[in-house]
C-alpha positions in Angstrom: 0.7 33.8 82.6 3.2 32.6 79.2 6.7 31.0 80.1 9.6 31.5 77.7 12.6 29.4 76.6 14.8 30.9 78.9 12.5 30.6 81.6 12.2 26.9 81.6 15.9 26.5 80.5 16.5 28.6 83.6 14.1 26.2 86.1 15.6 23.1 84.6 19.2 24.2 85.6 17.7 24.8 89.3 15.8 21.8 89.2 19.5 19.7 88.1 21.5 21.8 91.0 18.5 20.8 93.2 18.7 17.7 92.8 22.4 17.3 92.9 21.9 18.9 96.3 20.0 16.4 97.9 21.9 13.3 96.7 25.2 14.8 97.7 26.3 12.8 101.0 27.4 15.9 102.6 23.7 17.0 102.4 22.2 13.8 103.1 24.0 13.4 106.4 23.2 17.1 107.3 26.7 16.6 108.9 27.8 20.0 107.6 27.4 23.0 105.7 27.8 23.2 102.2 28.5 27.1 102.0 31.3 28.8 103.1 31.6 33.2 103.8 33.6 34.9 101.8 37.2 35.5 102.5 38.4 38.8 104.7 41.3 40.9 103.5 42.2 42.2 106.8 41.2 41.4 110.3 38.8 44.5 111.9 38.7 45.0 115.5 35.2 46.2 115.3 32.8 44.6 118.0 29.7 43.4 115.6 28.3 40.1 115.6 29.1 39.5 112.2 32.7 40.0 112.2 34.6 36.6 113.3 37.8 38.5 114.1 36.1 40.6 117.0 37.1 38.9 120.1 40.7 37.6 119.1 41.1 42.1 118.2 39.6 42.5 121.7 43.5 40.8 122.6 44.9 43.9 121.0 42.5 46.0 122.4 43.1 44.8 125.9 46.7 45.4 125.6 47.5 41.1 125.8 49.1 41.6 122.4 50.1 44.9 120.5 49.4 43.7 117.1 47.7 40.5 116.6 47.1 41.3 113.0 50.7 40.0 112.3 49.7 36.2 112.9 48.3 36.7 109.8 51.8 36.6 108.3 53.0 33.6 110.2 53.5 29.9 109.2 53.4 26.9 110.8 53.5 23.2 109.8 52.1 20.3 111.9 53.1 16.8 111.3 50.6 14.3 112.1 47.0 15.3 111.7 46.0 13.1 114.2 44.8 12.9 117.9 46.7 16.2 119.0 47.5 17.5 115.2 44.0 17.6 114.1 42.8 19.8 117.5 46.0 21.9 117.3 45.3 22.7 113.1 41.8 23.5 114.3 42.8 25.7 117.1 45.5 27.6 114.8 42.8 27.8 112.4 40.4 29.5 114.9 43.2 32.0 115.9 43.6 32.9 112.2 47.1 31.7 111.5 48.6 32.7 107.9 49.3 29.5 106.9 49.2 26.0 107.7 51.1 23.3 105.8 49.7 19.5 106.9 51.9 16.7 106.7 50.2 13.0 106.9 49.3 9.6 105.1 46.8 8.2 107.1 43.3 7.7 106.1 40.0 8.6 108.2 38.8 5.4 109.8 35.2 5.1 112.0 38.3 4.4 115.6 39.0 7.8 115.4 35.5 9.8 116.0 36.3 9.4 119.5 39.2 12.0 119.4 39.7 13.8 115.9 37.5 16.1 114.7 36.7 14.3 111.4 32.8 13.0 110.8 31.5 9.9 109.7 30.9 10.6 106.2 34.8 11.3 105.7 36.1 8.0 106.6 38.0 6.1 104.3 39.1 9.6 103.0 42.5 11.0 103.3 43.2 12.7 106.7 44.5 16.0 105.0 42.3 15.9 102.3 39.6 15.9 104.8 41.3 18.6 107.7 41.5 20.8 104.7 38.1 20.6 103.8 36.9 21.4 107.5 39.4 23.7 108.7 38.4 26.1 105.4 34.7 26.0 106.3 35.7 27.1 110.0 37.9 29.8 108.5 38.6 30.2 105.0 41.0 33.1 105.2 43.6 30.4 106.2 46.0 29.0 103.4 45.9 25.3 104.0 48.8 23.0 102.1 48.3 19.3 101.9 51.1 16.5 101.6 50.2 13.1 101.7 53.0 11.0 101.8 55.3 9.7 104.8 58.4 12.0 105.4 60.5 8.6 107.0 61.2 7.2 103.2 64.4 9.0 102.0 62.4 10.2 98.7 60.0 12.3 100.6 62.6 13.3 103.3 64.4 15.8 100.9 60.9 17.1 100.2 60.1 17.3 103.8 63.8 19.3 104.4 62.2 21.5 101.3 58.4 23.1 102.3 60.6 24.0 106.0 62.9 25.9 104.1 60.7 27.4 101.6 56.9 27.1 102.5 56.1 30.3 104.2 54.2 32.3 102.7 56.6 34.6 101.1 58.6 31.7 100.0 61.0 31.4 102.4 61.9 29.8 106.1 58.3 28.8 107.7 58.5 29.9 111.5 57.6 26.8 113.7 56.9 23.2 113.4 55.0 21.0 115.6 55.2 17.6 115.9 52.1 15.3 116.6 53.0 11.7 115.3 52.9 8.8 117.9 56.0 6.9 116.9 59.4 7.1 117.5 60.9 6.9 113.9 58.5 9.6 112.8 59.8 11.9 116.0 64.0 11.6 114.6 62.8 12.2 111.1 61.7 15.9 112.2 64.5 16.5 114.8 67.4 14.9 112.0 65.1 17.5 109.3 64.9 20.9 112.0 68.6 20.1 113.4 69.7 20.3 109.2 67.9 23.9 108.4 67.9 25.1 112.3 64.3 25.3 112.4 62.7 25.5 116.0 60.3 22.7 116.5 57.8 21.6 119.6 57.4 17.9 120.2 54.3 16.5 121.7 52.4 13.1 122.6 50.1 11.0 124.8 51.2 7.4 126.5 49.8 4.1 125.2 47.2 4.5 128.2 46.3 7.6 127.5 46.6 9.3 131.3 49.7 11.1 130.0 51.0 13.1 127.6 54.4 15.5 127.0 55.3 18.7 125.4 59.0 19.3 124.6 60.4 23.1 122.8 63.8 22.7 120.9 65.8 24.9 119.5 68.9 23.6 117.5 71.8 24.9 119.1 70.6 26.5 122.5 68.7 23.5 123.8 69.3 19.4 123.7 68.0 17.9 120.4 65.1 14.8 120.8 68.1 12.1 120.2 70.2 13.8 122.8 67.1 14.1 125.3 64.2 12.5 125.4 60.7 13.4 126.8 60.0 13.1 130.7 57.7 10.4 130.5 60.2 8.0 128.9 63.3 9.2 130.7 63.6 6.1 133.3 64.4 3.5 131.8 61.3 3.5 129.2 62.8 3.1 125.3 60.9 5.6 123.2 60.5 2.0 120.8 57.7 0.8 122.6 55.7 3.6 123.4 53.8 2.4 120.2 53.5 -1.4 119.7 52.6 -3.8 116.5 49.1 -5.4 117.2 48.1 -3.1 120.3 45.6 -1.3 120.3 45.9 1.9 122.4 43.9 3.8 124.7 42.6 7.2 123.7 40.8 10.0 125.8 39.9 13.7 123.8 40.2 15.6 127.1 44.2 14.3 127.3 44.5 14.7 124.0 42.7 18.3 124.5 44.7 19.5 127.5 48.1 18.5 125.5 47.0 20.5 121.9 46.0 23.2 123.9 49.2 23.8 126.0 51.1 23.1 122.8 49.2 25.4 120.7 49.6 28.6 123.7 53.6 27.4 123.5 53.0 27.8 119.9 51.3 31.5 120.2 53.8 32.3 123.1 56.8 31.7 120.0 54.7 33.4 116.6 52.9 36.1 118.4 53.8 37.1 121.6 57.4 36.9 121.8 57.7 35.4 124.7 60.7 33.6 126.2 58.9 30.8 128.4 58.3 27.8 127.4 56.6 25.2 129.2 57.3 21.6 129.3 54.2 19.2 130.2 53.5 16.7 131.8 50.5 14.4 132.2 51.6 11.7 134.7 48.4 10.0 136.4 46.1 12.2 138.4 48.9 15.3 138.4 49.8 17.9 135.9 53.2 19.4 135.7 54.5 22.3 133.8 57.8 22.3 133.2 59.6 25.5 131.9 62.4 25.2 129.0 64.3 28.0 131.0 67.5 27.9 128.4 65.6 29.9 126.2 66.8 33.0 128.2 68.5 32.6 130.8 70.8 29.7 130.0 68.5 26.7 132.5 67.7 23.1 131.1 64.8 20.8 131.1 64.3 18.5 134.2 63.7 15.9 131.8 64.0 12.5 135.1 60.9 11.3 136.6 60.9 12.4 140.0 61.8 9.4 141.9 60.5 8.8 145.5 63.8 10.3 147.6 63.6 13.6 145.3 59.5 14.0 145.6 60.3 13.5 149.6 63.6 16.1 150.0 61.9 18.4 147.1 58.8 20.2 148.4 57.1 21.2 145.6 54.8 23.8 146.5 51.2 24.4 144.7 49.2 27.8 144.1 45.9 28.0 143.2 45.8 30.5 140.2 41.5 30.1 139.5 41.5 33.8 140.4 43.8 34.9 137.4 41.9 33.2 135.1 44.0 30.1 133.7 43.1 26.8 134.0 43.9 26.1 137.6 46.4 24.7 140.2 50.0 24.2 138.2 52.7 22.5 139.8 56.1 23.6 138.3 59.7 22.4 139.2 62.8 24.2 137.3 66.3 22.7 137.2 69.2 24.3 137.3 72.8 23.7 136.0 72.8 21.0 133.6 75.1 21.0 130.6 73.6 20.5 127.4 73.5 17.0 125.6 75.3 15.3 128.9 74.2 11.8 130.1 73.5 11.8 133.5 73.7 8.0 136.1 70.2 6.8 136.0 70.7 5.8 139.7 72.2 9.2 140.8 69.3 10.8 142.9 69.5 14.7 141.8 67.8 17.0 144.2 68.9 20.3 142.4 65.7 22.1 142.0 64.1 24.9 143.4 60.5 25.4 144.1 58.8 27.7 141.5 55.2 28.4 141.0 53.7 29.0 137.6 50.8 30.8 136.2 51.9 30.8 132.7 54.4 33.0 134.2 57.5 31.4 136.8 58.2 32.9 139.6 61.5 31.6 141.8 60.3 31.5 145.2 63.4 30.1 146.6 66.7 28.9 146.2 68.8 25.7 147.3 71.8 25.3 149.3 75.0 26.8 148.5 78.0 24.2 148.3 81.3 24.7 150.4 83.5 25.1 148.8 85.9 23.3 151.2 84.0 20.9 151.5 85.1 19.3 148.1 88.4 19.2 145.7 89.1 22.5 143.5 89.9 22.1 140.0 92.3 25.1 140.8 94.8 22.8 142.5 96.7 21.5 139.9 98.1 18.6 142.0 97.7 15.3 141.1 96.4 12.6 143.4 97.9 9.3 141.4 101.2 9.3 142.5 102.4 6.3 140.1 104.4 8.6 138.4 105.6 8.0 134.6 104.8 4.5 134.7 102.2 3.8 131.6 98.5 3.4 132.7 98.1 0.9 130.3 99.7 -1.5 133.2 96.8 -0.8 135.1 93.9 -2.4 132.0 93.4 -5.2 133.9 93.7 -3.7 137.5 90.2 -2.4 139.5 92.7 0.9 140.5 94.4 3.0 138.4 96.9 3.4 140.9 97.5 5.0 144.5 97.4 8.3 146.2 99.8 10.3 148.5 98.5 7.7 151.4 99.3 4.9 149.7 95.5 3.8 149.4 94.5 2.7 146.0 92.4 4.7 143.1 89.8 2.8 142.5 88.4 3.0 138.4 86.0 5.4 137.9 82.3 3.9 136.4 81.9 4.5 132.7 79.3 7.4 131.8 77.5 7.9 128.6 79.9 9.8 126.1 80.0 13.7 126.4 81.5 16.6 123.9 82.9 18.8 126.9 84.6 16.1 128.7 88.3 13.8 128.2 89.4 11.0 130.3 92.6 11.7 132.0 94.5 8.5 132.0 97.0 9.6 134.6 94.5 11.1 137.2 91.5 9.2 136.7 89.7 12.1 136.8 87.4 13.6 133.5 88.7 17.2 132.8 85.3 18.8 131.6 87.3 21.2 128.5 86.3 25.1 128.3 84.5 26.7 125.1 88.4 27.9 124.5 89.6 24.4 124.2 86.6 23.3 122.3 86.8 26.1 120.0 91.0 25.0 119.7 90.1 21.4 119.4 87.7 22.8 116.3 90.4 24.8 114.4 93.1 21.8 114.6 90.5 19.9 113.4 89.9 21.8 110.5 93.3 23.2 109.7 93.0 26.4 111.4 95.0 28.4 114.1 94.9 27.1 116.9 95.0 30.4 118.9 91.4 31.9 118.7 91.6 34.5 117.2 94.8 34.9 115.5 95.8 37.0 112.8 98.3 35.7 110.6 98.3 38.8 108.4 98.9 41.4 110.9 101.0 44.4 109.7 104.6 44.0 109.9 107.8 46.0 109.0 108.5 45.9 105.4 112.2 46.8 105.1 112.4 47.1 101.4 109.2 49.6 100.6 109.0 51.6 104.0 110.4 54.6 102.7 107.6 55.9 100.1 108.4 58.2 97.0 106.5 61.2 96.2 107.9 61.5 92.9 108.1 58.3 90.6 111.1 57.5 89.0 110.3 58.5 85.4 108.2 61.9 85.2 108.1 62.1 81.8 104.9 62.7 80.2 103.0 60.3 78.2 103.2 60.6 74.4 100.2 61.5 72.6 100.1 58.0 70.5 99.1 56.2 73.4 95.9 58.3 73.6 95.3 57.4 70.1 93.3 54.2 68.7 95.8 52.4 67.0 95.5 52.7 63.0 96.4 48.9 62.5 94.0 47.3 65.0 91.4 49.3 63.2 92.2 48.0 59.8 92.0 44.7 61.3 88.6 44.3 63.0 87.3 46.2 59.5 88.7 43.2 57.3 87.2 41.0 60.1 83.5 43.1 60.0 83.8 42.8 55.9 84.6 38.8 56.1 81.5 38.7 58.5 78.9 40.3 56.3 80.6 38.5 52.7 79.9 35.5 55.1 83.6 34.4 54.8 84.3 34.5 58.4 82.9 30.9 59.8 82.6 30.2 63.5 84.6 27.0 64.4 83.3 24.0 63.3 81.4 21.5 65.9 83.1 18.8 67.2 82.1 15.2 66.6 80.8 13.4 69.3 82.7 10.4 69.3 81.7 6.9 70.8 82.2 6.0 73.8 84.4 3.3 73.6 85.3 1.4 76.9 87.1 -2.3 77.6 84.3 -4.7 79.0 87.6 -6.9 80.8 89.2 -3.8 81.9 88.3 -4.5 85.4 89.5 -8.2 85.0 92.9 -6.8 85.1 93.2 -4.1 87.5 94.1 -4.3 90.8 91.6 -3.0 92.7 89.7 -6.2 91.7 92.0 -9.0 93.5 91.3 -10.8 96.1 94.0 -11.1 98.6 94.8 -14.5 98.1 95.2 -13.5 94.4 97.0 -10.7 95.5 99.8 -12.7 98.0 100.0 -15.1 94.9 101.2 -12.5 92.9 103.7 -11.0 95.4 104.9 -14.4 96.5 105.0 -15.3 92.4 108.6 -16.9 91.2 109.2 -17.7 87.3 110.8 -20.7 85.9 114.2 -20.5 84.6 114.6 -20.0 81.2 115.9 -22.1 78.1 119.3 -21.3 77.5 120.6 -19.9 74.2 121.2 -22.3 71.3 124.9 -23.0 70.7 126.3 -23.1 67.0 125.9 -27.1 67.0 122.2 -26.4 67.7 121.6 -23.8 65.1 123.8 -25.6 62.1 122.0 -26.0 59.2 124.6 -27.7 56.0 123.3 -27.8 52.8 123.0 -31.3 50.6 126.2 -32.5 49.2 127.4 -31.9 53.0 124.6 -34.8 54.7 125.5 -38.4 55.5 125.2 -40.9 52.7 123.8 -44.0 53.4 126.9 -45.7 54.4 127.8 -42.6 56.5 124.7 -43.6 58.1 125.4 -47.2 58.7 128.8 -45.7 60.1 127.5 -43.7 62.7 124.7 -45.7 63.9 127.1 -48.2 65.8 128.9 -45.6 67.0 127.1 -43.8 68.8 129.5 -42.7 71.9 132.3 -41.5 69.4 129.5 -39.6 68.1 129.3 -37.6 71.2 125.6 -37.1 70.3 126.5 -34.2 67.7 124.3 -36.4 65.2 121.1 -35.4 67.5 121.8 -31.6 65.8 122.4 -32.2 62.4 119.9 -30.8 59.9 118.3 -32.0 56.5 116.4 -30.2 53.9 112.5 -30.7 54.9 111.8 -33.6 52.6 113.7 -35.9 54.6 113.9 -34.4 58.4 111.1 -36.1 59.7 112.4 -39.0 59.0 116.0 -38.5 59.7 115.3 -37.1 63.3 112.8 -40.5 64.0 115.4 -42.8 63.0 118.1 -41.0 65.2 116.1 -40.6 68.6 115.5 -44.6 67.9 119.6 -44.6 68.0 119.9 -42.6 70.8 117.5 -44.5 73.2 118.9 -48.0 72.4 
């Protein structure tokens, strides 16, 4: 059997490819397949083993969701591809998300192997690059965009905002941002960017001891932002900045991060796919799992962000229901808090028992409501009376006192304790109470600050009675027909235009000459004379400056310049030199010619000082 040249060349190419395949570290460690499946254009509900989307489309067939394939149109940004972010990215990739935008600037380390989906051979690589390579092997149908930079820097913050604004598949605004970072500065950066773009985002994290975690749903304009209401795990006198300390090796458990990541992805799917209005605020505290609903999305109720105190645990009997029969994750305990104003600070020493017992199996149902306050047990704000009876005395007189006045019975009215700032409260000095502003009053204040009319809905251009043009006339004052000349083109204009066209054709008409760019000449020392660069001492010295008095103008004797024949001779000089007083100093003003003026003035000065 003869071997042709083409067969030999083909054999060499195959041997070369085989050697390259055997020497590659991926194949040597045998840790990851070297081939990927082909991309699938549309999701199919066909129940076959070769269909990677058959189990996902079964949700549509069972009535859980109507159109699951719409998830291919959604875009989610994940900030931080660490213990939580990597698991979230993997889950969303397996759920066939349309596009993922990954942000991280760290590298893969061997210390990450206990909780991340990276592999040892990827150590030293960028997290976003290693994540993209792994995720594309899991599902090549997902579009993955990576950004390997720190979003907290000034130069990279605008890039991060632009990707939120134009990062979707249609180059528009993305659908959701998931924060999986582990430091306070990065969370505040995500909060600032999402507030600027009015972007819904989910915040998550795990504590330093790896036994607690949280999930927080934030929608700008409807719920409190991250800066106003920090997560529940740090709300009781714990600073968020202390969660990650320099030089401390934080503990990590894959189980804790997997639970937090699972609930985070479930909430993300509720928002982008299932269109649910219930979001769960997850809290892993010691050995218990507490899921709190952010029911402000739909029914105006806020998060319960305070950690439960001992008194609260005793008073609020929190019921649990085993929901394992419903196919969920087990027994979940839910607390739901009622009637908390947005972005309003609350005293830390005040115990809040305003909770109602609820039970959750991925849908929250209210079991019973708390008792209603008796309207006769407290002072109503409708009673417009003043408890403070000081009259028109200036309230500033009580600044150094421990009270602000006296009530009707003569008892002192103590000053209220200083509370946190709130945009809805105004302190009334005369009554000593915090007056809660209504929405209409706040809108009036905004209108006044922006230079608008304070009255809400005021129209300054309402129709009015016009005294001069109220009577409409049927016929015009001049009803003569228009002359024919107004409808005929002007011959004079035609001649002018024809001359201009002829001049252009002949090259006579030239455009305006280009202006020469003049050099920008400026004074280097102009700032020294400007008033803006003067110090306070120099300005004060200029204001208090007193100029010296001017010298009087010369008299006739000082300006006397006689001719040569009128000058003194030697005898006259001797005569007047001995009679200086009689001369009355007039000799000092006499002028001579230039040749003898110096000598004469010198001798005269000597005589005057003898």
